[in-house]
Backbone as a chain_set.jsonl record, in Angstrom:
{"seq": "MARPKSKDKRDALMAAATRVIVAQGLSAPTAVIAREAGISNGSLFTYFSTKTELFNHLYLELKTGMANASLAGFSAEAPPREQLSRMWSNWTRWATSNPDERRALALLGVSDDITQETRTASHQAMAEVAGILERVRAHGPMRDASMDFTGAIMDSLAEATMDFMVNDPDNADEHRRIGFDALCRMLGC", "coords": {"N": [[70.263, 62.018, -9.124], [70.023, 59.766, -11.782], [72.267, 57.097, -12.492], [74.18, 56.728, -15.493], [73.331, 54.238, -17.918], [75.155, 51.28, -18.494], [76.63, 49.98, -21.372], [78.137, 47.659, -21.37], [77.135, 46.311, -19.093], [74.496, 45.927, -19.885], [74.883, 44.29, -22.132], [76.027, 42.113, -20.81], [73.833, 41.289, -19.318], [72.108, 40.465, -21.372], [73.549, 38.34, -22.5], [73.708, 36.685, -20.257], [70.972, 36.195, -19.795], [70.393, 34.716, -22.062], [71.964, 32.37, -21.617], [70.813, 31.462, -19.209], [68.115, 31.056, -19.889], [68.422, 28.936, -21.676], [69.433, 26.997, -19.942], [67.546, 26.855, -17.813], [65.035, 27.487, -18.729], [62.168, 29.564, -19.625], [60.941, 30.283, -17.301], [62.791, 30.873, -15.417], [64.026, 32.688, -12.609], [64.453, 36.278, -12.417], [66.456, 37.004, -10.68], [68.345, 34.999, -10.912], [69.25, 35.415, -13.505], [70.361, 37.978, -13.221], [72.378, 37.439, -11.307], [73.962, 35.676, -12.811], [74.851, 37.474, -14.679], [76.444, 39.003, -13.149], [75.546, 41.151, -11.661], [73.361, 43.045, -9.457], [69.987, 42.045, -8.663], [68.242, 44.209, -8.546], [69.601, 46.023, -10.166], [69.221, 44.88, -12.659], [66.635, 45.656, -13.199], [67.002, 48.288, -13.706], [67.732, 48.378, -16.278], [65.77, 46.959, -17.656], [62.354, 47.111, -17.326], [60.661, 45.041, -16.699], [60.613, 41.441, -16.596], [59.441, 40.464, -18.887], [59.893, 42.58, -20.654], [62.701, 42.42, -20.834], [62.9, 39.876, -22.078], [61.646, 40.431, -24.518], [63.387, 42.318, -25.64], [65.674, 40.734, -25.809], [64.822, 38.693, -27.576], [64.399, 40.182, -29.955], [66.989, 41.155, -30.331], [68.431, 38.764, -30.707], [67.162, 37.733, -33.007], [67.755, 39.77, -34.842], [70.553, 39.61, -34.844], [70.848, 37.028, -35.914], [69.727, 37.445, -38.462], [71.493, 39.383, -39.51], [73.885, 37.908, -39.521], [73.149, 35.928, -41.326], [73.084, 37.317, -43.682], [75.639, 38.081, -44.231], [78.227, 38.983, -46.409], [76.538, 39.059, -48.526], [75.285, 39.576, -51.813], [73.445, 41.775, -53.659], [73.356, 41.756, -56.357], [73.779, 39.197, -57.19], [72.519, 36.127, -58.616], [69.23, 34.908, -57.67], [69.292, 32.201, -56.64], [71.946, 31.901, -55.832], [72.007, 33.89, -53.888], [70.242, 32.756, -52.038], [71.668, 30.46, -51.397], [73.974, 31.55, -50.15], [72.755, 32.818, -47.971], [71.611, 30.568, -46.673], [73.894, 28.998, -46.045], [75.264, 30.788, -44.348], [73.33, 31.144, -42.333], [72.945, 28.525, -41.275], [75.519, 28.095, -40.38], [75.783, 30.137, -38.462], [73.858, 29.249, -36.599], [74.867, 26.755, -35.768], [77.231, 27.522, -34.675], [76.458, 29.084, -32.601], [74.937, 27.781, -30.404], [73.528, 28.255, -27.969], [72.246, 30.712, -28.404], [70.618, 30.019, -30.54], [68.922, 28.103, -29.328], [67.739, 29.62, -27.236], [66.406, 31.526, -28.781], [64.558, 29.889, -30.069], [63.001, 29.051, -27.881], [62.05, 31.525, -26.913], [60.641, 32.287, -29.147], [58.242, 30.872, -29.103], [56.987, 31.848, -26.953], [54.419, 33.399, -25.08], [55.022, 35.803, -23.994], [56.366, 37.366, -25.773], [55.748, 40.187, -27.538], [53.349, 41.359, -30.005], [54.267, 43.645, -31.238], [57.057, 43.367, -30.94], [57.418, 41.045, -32.435], [56.682, 41.987, -34.943], [58.726, 43.873, -35.353], [60.841, 42.085, -35.456], [60.265, 40.758, -37.805], [60.752, 42.805, -39.577], [63.498, 43.013, -39.239], [64.211, 40.69, -40.443], [63.572, 41.116, -43.057], [65.091, 41.257, -45.488], [66.007, 38.652, -45.72], [63.544, 37.364, -46.023], [62.889, 38.547, -48.43], [64.758, 37.375, -50.175], [63.873, 34.713, -50.113], [61.32, 35.096, -51.197], [61.959, 35.978, -53.826], [63.204, 33.697, -54.848], [61.214, 31.742, -54.765], [59.344, 32.658, -56.527], [58.745, 31.655, -59.133], [58.424, 29.003, -58.798], [57.164, 25.842, -57.447], [56.086, 26.632, -54.99], [55.035, 29.125, -55.278], [52.366, 29.969, -55.057], [51.741, 29.431, -52.486], [51.327, 30.641, -49.14], [53.545, 33.113, -47.797], [54.096, 32.791, -45.1], [53.606, 30.051, -44.71], [55.488, 28.934, -46.485], [57.855, 29.963, -45.357], [57.721, 28.685, -42.854], [58.062, 26.011, -43.567], [60.659, 26.166, -44.615], [62.027, 26.935, -42.276], [61.628, 24.638, -40.695], [62.999, 22.71, -42.192], [65.537, 23.829, -42.073], [66.039, 23.703, -39.289], [66.112, 20.903, -38.908], [68.313, 20.311, -40.519], [70.325, 21.767, -39.192], [70.324, 20.449, -36.717], [71.33, 17.936, -37.476], [73.837, 18.761, -38.373], [74.997, 19.636, -35.986], [74.931, 17.298, -34.43], [76.442, 15.557, -35.918], [79.178, 16.509, -36.564], [81.408, 15.945, -38.179], [80.389, 15.556, -40.673], [79.116, 17.904, -41.277], [79.208, 19.835, -43.368], [78.258, 18.338, -45.513], [75.675, 17.718, -44.646], [74.652, 20.323, -44.607], [74.737, 20.904, -47.35], [72.988, 18.933, -48.421], [70.607, 19.662, -47.126], [70.249, 22.193, -48.265], [69.924, 21.47, -50.962], [67.487, 20.093, -50.757], [65.836, 22.205, -49.981], [65.975, 23.803, -52.283], [64.783, 22.105, -54.151], [62.19, 22.09, -53.127], [61.494, 24.756, -53.468], [61.921, 25.182, -56.156], [64.274, 26.14, -57.314]], "CA": [[70.368, 61.835, -10.553], [70.262, 58.364, -12.121], [73.542, 56.815, -13.153], [73.987, 56.301, -16.88], [73.338, 52.794, -18.136], [76.381, 50.769, -19.09], [76.451, 49.025, -22.471], [78.739, 46.397, -20.942], [76.206, 45.627, -18.198], [73.347, 45.499, -20.693], [75.338, 43.136, -22.912], [76.186, 41.002, -19.867], [72.483, 40.821, -19.009], [71.573, 39.752, -22.534], [74.267, 37.064, -22.587], [73.286, 35.882, -19.111], [69.593, 35.762, -20.036], [70.47, 33.64, -23.058], [72.459, 31.15, -20.96], [69.858, 31.011, -18.195], [66.943, 30.529, -20.6], [68.79, 27.62, -22.198], [69.634, 26.068, -18.822], [66.422, 26.731, -16.887], [63.769, 27.801, -19.369], [61.654, 30.923, -19.531], [60.431, 30.561, -15.959], [63.913, 31.176, -14.516], [63.871, 33.99, -11.937], [65.353, 37.358, -12.829], [67.616, 37.008, -9.768], [69.342, 34.083, -11.481], [69.816, 36.109, -14.67], [71.206, 39.055, -12.696], [73.564, 36.826, -10.698], [74.776, 35.165, -13.929], [75.443, 38.653, -15.331], [77.355, 39.643, -12.212], [74.965, 42.397, -11.142], [72.261, 42.82, -8.522], [68.672, 41.923, -9.275], [67.724, 45.564, -8.7], [70.246, 46.641, -11.33], [68.572, 44.356, -13.866], [65.433, 46.447, -13.458], [67.426, 49.589, -14.218], [67.845, 48.209, -17.728], [64.513, 46.425, -18.176], [61.38, 47.315, -16.25], [60.057, 43.747, -16.367], [61.204, 40.263, -17.235], [58.876, 40.433, -20.236], [60.635, 43.55, -21.464], [64.01, 41.802, -21.083], [62.738, 38.813, -23.068], [61.34, 41.037, -25.821], [64.635, 42.889, -26.163], [66.56, 39.621, -26.155], [64.287, 38.066, -28.789], [64.684, 41.043, -31.1], [68.441, 41.179, -30.521], [68.85, 37.477, -31.282], [66.637, 37.677, -34.378], [68.541, 40.708, -35.65], [71.879, 39.017, -34.991], [70.732, 35.918, -36.851], [69.51, 38.013, -39.795], [72.747, 40.0, -39.957], [74.836, 36.827, -39.823], [72.67, 35.239, -42.525], [73.288, 38.163, -44.856], [77.065, 38.446, -44.374], [78.777, 38.724, -47.738], [75.416, 38.997, -49.463], [75.355, 40.459, -52.973], [72.132, 42.01, -54.264], [73.465, 41.523, -57.803], [73.887, 37.757, -57.452], [71.247, 35.478, -58.942], [68.492, 34.514, -56.468], [69.746, 30.911, -56.082], [73.209, 32.175, -55.132], [71.646, 34.631, -52.68], [69.674, 31.791, -51.111], [72.767, 29.591, -50.961], [74.782, 32.317, -49.201], [71.957, 32.986, -46.767], [71.485, 29.249, -46.039], [75.19, 28.645, -45.452], [75.512, 31.692, -43.215], [72.34, 30.876, -41.29], [73.259, 27.256, -40.61], [76.801, 28.289, -39.679], [75.475, 30.916, -37.253], [73.113, 28.428, -35.642], [75.71, 25.711, -35.196], [78.292, 28.204, -33.917], [75.815, 29.789, -31.485], [73.828, 26.905, -29.991], [72.705, 28.856, -26.918], [71.404, 31.737, -29.024], [69.612, 29.298, -31.327], [67.957, 27.486, -28.403], [66.995, 30.696, -26.576], [65.518, 32.101, -29.787], [63.458, 28.944, -30.259], [62.133, 29.121, -26.704], [61.383, 32.826, -26.912], [59.752, 32.363, -30.306], [56.934, 30.292, -28.802], [56.532, 32.437, -25.698], [53.351, 34.401, -25.115], [55.574, 37.067, -23.51], [56.873, 38.162, -26.896], [54.615, 40.988, -28.006], [53.157, 41.5, -31.45], [55.163, 44.731, -31.654], [58.396, 42.791, -31.071], [57.388, 40.114, -33.575], [56.684, 42.824, -36.154], [60.093, 44.4, -35.494], [61.726, 40.985, -35.87], [59.991, 40.532, -39.232], [61.471, 43.862, -40.296], [64.918, 42.643, -39.209], [64.369, 39.547, -41.349], [62.952, 41.478, -44.335], [65.935, 40.896, -46.635], [65.965, 37.189, -45.802], [62.242, 37.063, -46.621], [62.967, 38.968, -49.836], [65.477, 36.326, -50.908], [62.953, 33.584, -50.225], [60.259, 35.497, -52.13], [62.503, 35.984, -55.189], [63.503, 32.33, -55.265], [59.995, 30.947, -54.924], [58.43, 33.372, -57.424], [58.35, 30.886, -60.318], [58.472, 27.587, -58.448], [55.929, 25.209, -56.98], [55.564, 27.268, -53.774], [54.695, 30.517, -55.597], [51.01, 30.31, -54.631], [51.609, 29.194, -51.045], [51.581, 31.862, -48.373], [54.926, 33.279, -47.341], [54.187, 32.217, -43.758], [53.714, 28.596, -44.866], [56.783, 28.669, -47.116], [58.873, 30.23, -44.346], [57.656, 27.645, -41.818], [58.693, 24.804, -44.118], [62.095, 26.429, -44.666], [62.521, 26.884, -40.897], [61.662, 23.234, -40.264], [64.101, 22.067, -42.909], [66.777, 24.384, -41.515], [66.236, 23.143, -37.951], [66.553, 19.514, -39.071], [69.679, 20.367, -41.049], [71.208, 22.231, -38.122], [70.445, 19.373, -35.735], [72.26, 16.946, -38.017], [75.17, 19.37, -38.386], [75.494, 19.658, -34.606], [75.102, 15.938, -33.939], [77.399, 14.845, -36.777], [80.009, 17.613, -37.067], [82.329, 15.503, -39.232], [79.669, 15.625, -41.949], [78.287, 19.109, -41.246], [79.113, 20.455, -44.697], [77.394, 17.483, -46.337], [74.295, 17.945, -44.187], [74.28, 21.662, -45.085], [74.507, 20.79, -48.801], [71.771, 18.147, -48.644], [69.494, 20.509, -46.706], [70.052, 23.229, -49.285], [69.355, 20.831, -52.152], [66.066, 19.838, -50.473], [65.163, 23.501, -50.022], [65.855, 24.221, -53.679], [63.767, 21.262, -54.804], [60.903, 22.565, -52.651], [61.22, 26.093, -54.009], [62.054, 25.177, -57.598], [65.39, 26.996, -57.765]], "C": [[70.726, 60.372, -10.828], [71.604, 58.2, -12.827], [73.279, 56.377, -14.586], [74.082, 54.777, -16.984], [74.608, 52.403, -18.878], [76.048, 49.767, -20.194], [77.022, 47.667, -22.083], [77.793, 45.613, -20.029], [74.988, 45.117, -18.961], [73.721, 44.262, -21.501], [75.514, 41.905, -22.028], [74.821, 40.425, -19.489], [71.896, 40.007, -20.16], [72.242, 38.381, -22.672], [73.845, 36.136, -21.452], [71.863, 35.357, -19.312], [69.571, 34.617, -21.047], [70.884, 32.333, -22.396], [71.444, 30.59, -19.973], [68.603, 30.43, -18.839], [67.239, 29.124, -21.116], [68.877, 26.597, -21.065], [68.364, 25.814, -18.015], [65.057, 27.019, -17.504], [63.316, 29.226, -19.089], [61.124, 31.275, -18.143], [61.551, 30.876, -14.962], [63.729, 32.556, -13.896], [64.876, 35.031, -12.451], [66.591, 37.415, -11.943], [68.716, 36.102, -10.287], [70.029, 34.735, -12.683], [70.776, 37.2, -14.193], [72.493, 38.487, -12.108], [74.513, 36.302, -11.79], [75.479, 36.307, -14.648], [76.432, 39.375, -14.426], [76.862, 40.973, -11.694], [73.857, 42.046, -10.153], [70.946, 42.727, -9.289], [68.042, 43.298, -9.493], [68.316, 46.275, -9.909], [69.639, 46.145, -12.634], [67.382, 45.241, -14.226], [65.743, 47.908, -13.777], [67.446, 49.554, -15.745], [66.529, 47.77, -18.373], [63.485, 46.489, -17.057], [60.712, 46.018, -15.814], [60.846, 42.628, -17.045], [60.704, 40.143, -18.679], [59.599, 41.405, -21.155], [62.028, 43.014, -21.802], [63.891, 40.755, -22.184], [62.435, 39.375, -24.453], [62.592, 41.644, -26.447], [65.597, 41.783, -26.602], [66.104, 38.948, -27.445], [64.639, 38.887, -30.023], [66.18, 41.096, -31.386], [68.944, 39.883, -31.162], [68.391, 37.348, -32.725], [67.448, 38.571, -35.306], [69.947, 40.174, -35.88], [71.88, 37.874, -35.974], [70.564, 36.437, -38.283], [70.799, 38.621, -40.34], [73.784, 38.948, -40.328], [74.44, 36.121, -41.115], [72.975, 36.01, -43.796], [74.746, 38.585, -45.056], [77.57, 38.052, -45.758], [77.735, 38.635, -48.835], [75.612, 39.994, -50.603], [73.976, 40.565, -53.605], [72.153, 41.752, -55.766], [73.533, 40.045, -58.158], [72.521, 37.195, -57.838], [70.556, 34.985, -57.661], [68.963, 33.191, -55.843], [71.053, 31.096, -55.313], [72.951, 32.958, -53.84], [71.115, 33.672, -51.619], [70.769, 30.875, -50.558], [73.638, 30.289, -49.923], [74.044, 32.453, -47.878], [71.861, 31.669, -45.998], [72.784, 28.854, -45.338], [75.492, 29.495, -44.23], [74.591, 31.383, -42.04], [72.681, 29.593, -40.531], [74.581, 27.345, -39.849], [76.594, 29.08, -38.388], [74.839, 30.024, -36.198], [73.987, 27.365, -34.995], [76.87, 26.299, -34.399], [77.759, 28.883, -32.662], [74.645, 28.96, -30.944], [72.953, 27.496, -28.892], [71.76, 29.902, -27.495], [70.277, 31.079, -29.826], [68.522, 28.744, -30.414], [67.114, 28.557, -27.696], [65.998, 31.325, -27.543], [64.32, 31.188, -30.028], [62.479, 28.999, -29.083], [61.358, 30.431, -26.654], [60.352, 32.924, -28.034], [58.367, 31.793, -30.06], [56.342, 30.852, -27.508], [55.421, 33.459, -25.926], [53.839, 35.763, -24.623], [56.097, 37.952, -24.632], [55.688, 38.872, -27.539], [54.527, 41.008, -29.53], [54.068, 42.596, -31.997], [56.588, 44.206, -31.865], [58.452, 41.832, -32.25], [57.406, 40.886, -34.898], [58.079, 43.4, -36.399], [61.045, 43.304, -35.938], [61.501, 40.639, -37.341], [60.7, 41.583, -40.075], [62.968, 43.548, -40.343], [65.21, 41.523, -40.202], [63.872, 39.858, -42.766], [63.796, 41.07, -45.539], [65.99, 39.387, -46.814], [64.649, 36.765, -46.452], [62.223, 37.447, -48.101], [63.684, 37.949, -50.703], [64.536, 35.144, -51.153], [61.848, 33.889, -51.24], [60.756, 35.462, -53.583], [62.737, 34.564, -55.702], [62.229, 31.547, -55.542], [59.047, 31.503, -55.985], [57.932, 32.543, -58.605], [58.329, 29.382, -60.05], [57.155, 27.077, -57.906], [55.323, 25.841, -55.724], [55.077, 28.697, -54.027], [53.314, 30.921, -55.103], [50.763, 30.044, -53.141], [51.883, 30.505, -50.311], [53.054, 31.913, -47.962], [55.103, 32.682, -45.956], [54.38, 30.7, -43.843], [55.077, 28.227, -45.447], [57.918, 28.878, -46.118], [58.9, 29.171, -43.258], [58.296, 26.355, -42.309], [60.209, 24.99, -44.17], [62.698, 26.357, -43.266], [62.635, 25.448, -40.405], [62.808, 22.481, -40.915], [65.441, 22.55, -42.357], [67.056, 23.8, -40.136], [66.708, 21.694, -38.028], [67.993, 19.47, -39.565], [70.665, 20.751, -39.955], [71.394, 21.158, -37.05], [71.429, 18.307, -36.221], [73.681, 17.486, -38.053], [75.803, 19.344, -37.0], [75.817, 18.241, -34.125], [76.104, 15.111, -34.734], [78.348, 15.869, -37.402], [81.003, 17.197, -38.163], [81.699, 15.594, -40.614], [78.786, 16.867, -42.051], [78.129, 19.743, -42.623], [78.21, 19.647, -45.623], [75.927, 17.655, -45.931], [73.792, 19.308, -44.664], [73.918, 21.607, -46.573], [73.203, 20.053, -49.095], [70.536, 18.955, -48.24], [69.191, 21.587, -47.735], [69.446, 22.642, -50.551], [67.862, 20.555, -51.949], [65.271, 21.142, -50.52], [64.961, 23.954, -51.464], [64.834, 23.388, -54.439], [62.361, 21.735, -54.39], [60.513, 23.88, -53.338], [61.258, 26.145, -55.537], [63.179, 26.066, -58.1], [66.525, 26.18, -58.362]], "O": [[71.617, 59.81, -10.191], [72.017, 59.032, -13.635], [72.271, 55.728, -14.864], [74.814, 54.128, -16.237], [75.067, 53.112, -19.773], [75.284, 48.825, -19.982], [76.451, 46.633, -22.431], [77.66, 44.397, -20.169], [74.509, 44.011, -18.712], [72.96, 43.295, -21.548], [75.195, 40.789, -22.438], [74.674, 39.21, -19.355], [71.26, 38.977, -19.937], [71.571, 37.382, -22.93], [73.647, 34.939, -21.663], [71.588, 34.192, -19.026], [68.811, 33.662, -20.894], [70.235, 31.304, -22.586], [71.239, 29.378, -19.909], [68.086, 29.414, -18.376], [66.403, 28.227, -21.004], [68.44, 25.457, -21.222], [68.124, 24.688, -17.577], [64.03, 26.812, -16.857], [63.998, 29.989, -18.404], [60.887, 32.447, -17.849], [61.279, 31.119, -13.786], [63.321, 33.493, -14.582], [65.989, 34.7, -12.86], [67.659, 37.826, -12.396], [69.898, 36.404, -10.12], [71.243, 34.617, -12.853], [71.884, 37.322, -14.714], [73.579, 38.998, -12.381], [75.728, 36.472, -11.693], [76.58, 36.13, -15.17], [77.17, 40.251, -14.876], [77.661, 41.835, -11.327], [73.467, 40.885, -10.032], [70.806, 43.247, -10.396], [67.384, 43.527, -10.508], [67.629, 47.033, -10.592], [69.551, 46.895, -13.606], [67.146, 45.54, -15.396], [64.835, 48.679, -14.086], [67.21, 50.563, -16.411], [66.217, 48.164, -19.497], [63.721, 45.977, -15.963], [60.248, 45.911, -14.679], [61.643, 42.867, -17.952], [61.458, 39.767, -19.577], [59.883, 41.081, -22.308], [62.481, 43.145, -22.939], [64.691, 40.746, -23.119], [62.919, 38.848, -25.454], [62.826, 41.498, -27.647], [66.249, 41.891, -27.64], [66.925, 38.664, -28.317], [65.122, 38.347, -31.018], [66.595, 41.085, -32.545], [69.787, 39.915, -32.058], [69.156, 36.898, -33.579], [67.787, 38.176, -36.422], [70.477, 40.273, -36.986], [72.799, 37.749, -36.783], [71.192, 35.922, -39.209], [71.154, 38.398, -41.497], [74.481, 39.084, -41.334], [75.304, 35.756, -41.913], [73.109, 35.419, -44.868], [75.046, 39.364, -45.961], [77.361, 36.927, -46.212], [78.025, 38.186, -49.944], [76.052, 41.121, -50.38], [73.405, 39.564, -54.037], [71.105, 41.553, -56.381], [73.36, 39.684, -59.322], [71.488, 37.727, -57.431], [71.228, 34.678, -56.677], [69.02, 33.087, -54.618], [71.236, 30.501, -54.251], [73.599, 32.715, -52.822], [71.486, 33.76, -50.448], [70.775, 30.561, -49.368], [74.003, 29.681, -48.917], [74.613, 32.238, -46.808], [72.019, 31.664, -44.777], [72.774, 28.43, -44.182], [75.925, 28.981, -43.198], [75.027, 31.363, -40.889], [72.703, 29.577, -39.3], [74.735, 26.734, -38.791], [77.158, 28.74, -37.347], [75.242, 30.046, -35.035], [73.86, 27.102, -33.799], [77.427, 25.626, -33.532], [78.528, 29.22, -31.762], [73.493, 29.39, -31.018], [71.745, 27.259, -28.884], [70.593, 29.963, -27.108], [69.131, 31.528, -29.791], [67.334, 28.899, -30.697], [65.899, 28.403, -27.575], [64.866, 31.623, -27.161], [63.193, 31.663, -30.174], [61.264, 28.993, -29.282], [60.157, 30.443, -26.385], [59.316, 33.57, -27.88], [57.411, 32.182, -30.731], [55.313, 30.373, -27.032], [55.483, 34.273, -26.847], [53.154, 36.768, -24.809], [56.251, 39.16, -24.452], [54.75, 38.236, -28.019], [55.492, 40.717, -30.236], [54.583, 42.476, -33.108], [57.246, 44.555, -32.845], [59.438, 41.815, -32.987], [58.068, 40.479, -35.852], [58.555, 43.41, -37.534], [61.963, 43.562, -36.717], [62.442, 40.268, -38.044], [61.193, 41.283, -41.163], [63.627, 43.783, -41.356], [66.315, 41.421, -40.733], [63.765, 38.95, -43.59], [63.248, 40.578, -46.525], [66.015, 38.898, -47.943], [64.64, 35.905, -47.332], [61.616, 36.759, -48.922], [63.272, 37.686, -51.833], [64.429, 34.645, -52.274], [61.488, 33.032, -52.047], [60.054, 34.972, -54.467], [62.486, 34.276, -56.873], [62.191, 30.757, -56.485], [58.043, 30.866, -56.303], [56.792, 32.72, -59.035], [58.228, 28.585, -60.983], [56.152, 27.791, -57.905], [54.152, 25.602, -55.427], [54.741, 29.406, -53.079], [53.097, 32.084, -54.763], [49.71, 30.39, -52.606], [52.594, 31.371, -50.819], [53.708, 30.882, -47.804], [56.158, 32.12, -45.661], [55.214, 30.134, -43.136], [55.739, 27.314, -44.955], [58.838, 28.064, -46.041], [59.972, 28.794, -42.784], [58.994, 25.68, -41.554], [60.96, 24.083, -43.813], [63.769, 25.778, -43.087], [63.625, 25.082, -39.77], [63.504, 21.705, -40.26], [66.37, 21.759, -42.195], [68.195, 23.437, -39.841], [67.61, 21.299, -37.29], [68.797, 18.675, -39.077], [71.717, 20.128, -39.811], [72.498, 20.979, -36.535], [72.266, 17.836, -35.452], [74.63, 16.748, -37.791], [76.993, 19.065, -36.855], [76.849, 18.013, -33.494], [76.562, 14.07, -34.261], [78.333, 16.077, -38.616], [81.394, 18.026, -38.985], [82.408, 15.698, -41.616], [77.823, 16.886, -42.818], [77.027, 20.143, -42.999], [77.478, 20.219, -46.43], [75.046, 17.73, -46.788], [72.64, 19.435, -45.077], [72.921, 22.19, -47.0], [72.408, 20.498, -49.922], [69.526, 18.931, -48.943], [68.031, 21.863, -48.04], [68.554, 23.244, -51.149], [67.063, 20.759, -52.863], [64.157, 21.173, -51.043], [63.885, 24.436, -51.82], [64.101, 23.912, -55.278], [61.452, 21.772, -55.218], [59.364, 24.08, -53.731], [60.688, 27.054, -56.142], [63.074, 26.674, -59.165], [67.533, 26.743, -58.787]]}, "num_chains": 1, "name": "protein.A"}
């Protein structure tokens, strides 16, 4: 009879995979991830049948964590600009507080190993964030642009903002504010 899977071991694998991806990239061997997690390589495959499966689970977990952090303290009754401001502040704070997760998510996001099914699930995890963006842009200059294009511009602006926040922590709040102001000018909020 197979032993039950341990949530602690699974969590250790996810954390280890994040650290290893950041340090060695997506080509890092599973043995390194397992060793970093403090388990045997064979045990890793008790939790994930392939490295690709591990990466897909990690991508979705990181995306969901980012979405949940972005929506902390969110009020559906607040005006759209306030919703966007809360989401922006939370998102940039999450990213600068979790640099390994941010970097691993970026690497996984461009990986061919991430399946369309996982990408679709990650879009569902980000649905409320997308809803905020949609409400804010509804009457602004980006209203006729595709959501994919609008989201890509927002992501690029957020990444630049986060980089400045990380590299100049004494002025992180100012960089966050300036980034948000630029986003609002783009969206017309």
